[in-house]
N, C-alpha and C positions, 0 to 999 in steps of 0.2 A: 519559380519557388517552391518550399516546401515548407507547411506547417504541420507542425508537432500540438498533438493534444494531449491530454491525460483527463483526471477527473478528479476527483475531489480525495478520495481513497488511498492519493498514490503519497499524500501525507506531506510531498514538498515542501518547505519553506516559504511564504514568498518573494523572497531575495534572489531563493534559487532559480524561483517562475521567471523569473524576469530577465535575470543575471542572461541564462538560455533560452525564452523568448517562447518559453513552454505558456499555449492556453489552456487552462483549468477548467474543463466542468462541471460546475456548480449541485452537490447533492442537495439537495433539502430537507430536515430534519424540523418532526417537535419537540418541544419541551413544555410537558402539560399541557399539551393541545394547543399550543403556538407555532405557528411554523416560522422558521426559522433557517435562512438564506445561509451560507458556508462562506465567508467573509474571500473573497478575492485579493485585498489591498493591504491589508489585514492579518497578522498570524491570529489561529485558534486558542482563544480563552481558556486556555485544558482547564484552570484552578477552578475557574464559575463555575463548566458543564460538571467537569467532575462532584465539584462540591455539592452542585443541586442535584447530581445520581444519588450521593452519600445520603440527604438531606430526604430521598426519596422521592424525588421528581421523576416523573414517568417518561421515558423518550423512545419515542417512534420512529422511524424512519422510512422511506422508500428508494425503488431503483430512479435511476434518470430515464429519464421514455422516448421515444424515438424520434418524435418530430424535437425534441432541446434537443439533442445530440443533430438533431439536420438546421435545425439553426445553427448552431457552433458550425460547424463544419461547412454549411453554405457559403458565408461569410469569404472562405478562405478560396472554397472553388468559384464564385462568382470575379473574385480579382484576379483568378486565372492560377494558381498554384494547388497543388495536390498538397492531399492529405495523411498523415499519420498519426492512429489515435490508439494509443498503447494505455490498457486501460485494467481496468478492475478485475478478480476472476469471476468468468463463467462460474465457477459454481460453487461460489456463494452468492452472486448475487444476478441477477437479468437483465442489467446495466450492458455487458458483451455482444450478451442477442440484440438491444438496442442499439446498438454500434453496427452491427449489423446491419440490420434494416431500415436503417439513416444510410448507409455505403449502398445498398441495395438500391434503393430509390432515386440518389441522388445519380448514379450510376448511371442510370434514364438519360438522367437531365446536363448530366456533364459528361458527356463521351469522352469530349479529348482529354480528360482533367484524371486522375490514376485517386484510390482510394484505398489507403490499405488499414486494415484495424485489428488489430493484436492482442489474441487473450493473452495476459501475463500470468497464467493461474497461479496471482499471486493479491494480495491485498497490502493497505499501511507500504514499508519504506520495501516489500517482496516488490511489488509495481512500481516506486520510486525511483527506485533506484533502475531497472528498466529502464525506467522516460529517463532517466539523467542521461543512461549509453547511450539513447537515439538521439538525444539533444549533441553531447560532446559530434556522435560520429555526420550529421550534421552541420556541424560549426568546420567540423573536418569532410565537406565537400563530396563525405558520400552518396551513391546514390539510393531511393528507396529500394531498390530489388536487393540490395546491398544489405540493409538494414536492417530491411526486413528478415532477411535471409539469419543476417549475424543475432538478431533477438531475438527468433526462433530455434534457434545451435544454443545459447544462454539458455533460455527458458528451464528447462528441467535441472538446468544447475541455481536456478535458485531456491536456497532453502528457508526455514519459512518456523523461529522454534518460538512458543513463547508460552508463560507462565502467570494464572491466574490468580490476585487475590484471593477469591469471593464465589465458589462457583452458582453461584443463585443466580448470576447472572447469565451462565451457563445453562439455565434453567436446567438441574439436574441434585437443586439442593447441595446448603453449607456439612461438609464431614465433618470432627476435628480441625485437623488443622495439615489437611491432607492439601494438597496442588500438585491439581494436574499439570503434564507437559503437552501439549499440541502443538499440530506440524500440520502443514501445509503438503496433501499429497503428489504424487503426478498429473495429477486435475485437475489440480485447486481447490479441493474440498480440506475444510478442515476434524483430523482425528483424533483419537488417540494417541500419543505415545509411550504414558510410563505418567507414574505418578510419584510421588517425595514429599513427606512430612516437612513442613517450614517455606519459608521464603528464600531462605542461604541458602539449601538445599538446590532448590532449587536454580537459584540464580550460578549452582558451580556445575551443575545438570545441561543447563543450557551453555556455559562455556564447552564444555567436556563436549557439546553436538560442534561445536565450532573446532573445537582441540582437533576432532577424528575425523571431520568434513573437508574441512576451507582448505577451498584451491591453493590460493596467494592469502597467506598472513599480511604482507601488504597492499590487499589490494583496501578502498571504504569498504567498509559494512555498517548496518545503520542498525537504532537501536530505539523501537515509541516505547513507549511507555505511561497508560491512565493516569494524568500529574500523583507523578511514584520518582521522581528525579531521586531516590536517594538509592531507589534499585538499579536504578539504570546505570548508577555509577558506578553503585556494588559488582557489577555485568563487567561495566571494562575494566576496573581493576581484575578483577578475574580475567578477561580478557586478554587483557595483558601480559598476567605470569602464565597465559599457555603460546602468549611469541607472536601473538596480534601488535605489530608495528601502522598500520595505515591510518588513515582516517573514519573518526567517527561519526554519521549524520546521526545526529540525537535526538528526534522530536517530543510532543508529544502527541500521541495516539489522536487522531482524526474524530469527531462526534457519532460518525455512523458507522464506520466496524468500532468504534472504540463505546459507541452505547453496549454491545452483543457484548465485548468480552470482561467489560464494568469496570472501576477504578482500582487501579493498585495493577494493574495489565503491565510484565513487561516484556515484550518482544524484542527478536536478535533477528538479522534477515544479513545476507552471507550468500555468495555463492561457492558453491562445496560440489564433491563429487559424486554426491548424491542426494536427494530431495531425504 
């Protein structure tokens, strides 16, 4: 058998991880010095978390270390299963490298087993959508080598565009009503790709990026928002106007990535012709 792993950053609802038998390696974070583990049996309470941030709570995050990765992977390997880890971008976190280190150590211990780690060059649903593709291929009976090749071929096409409500969380300082448009580049780093005045214009800009790049407008896409359901719904309406006919996976931003983009953020994830 093949067991599929991802991490907190994938931002997948509990119902989906259970449905597709995806094991989530949990990130931890602190809110005003109190350590919290990401829940694995209920969906994240975004309203409470981002409400605390708006009130000035200090949130600190940390990456998963190789020992924790190894602990999760070894559960599968000791049962005679192979491991596929579809994880957070190495361009913004050391978690991908932690997975590589854990895999290297365990390969020596379990030489008959296969361990594949995929750096998605993405976060949130940019990562999560790729994990879901892997899960569906496992359900279809595809081999580990087939799944790996497919994910690597799709990885350059995962588009991530987002806008933040308050630049302060990106440590650049708030400037009038200017809203940056940011994206993930070819190696998973977050870079600026534009700026507009006001959130409504920012949502329109995200929809324009989708319209100009989407490979298949009937394909599932993802929207993650940091306690900004109104903004997410506004973006969905704009995408429908641009011809989007597929399913939208709409989630609240998980806390580890969300802490760095801040309350009000809205992000769009889809497969496109180019980053």
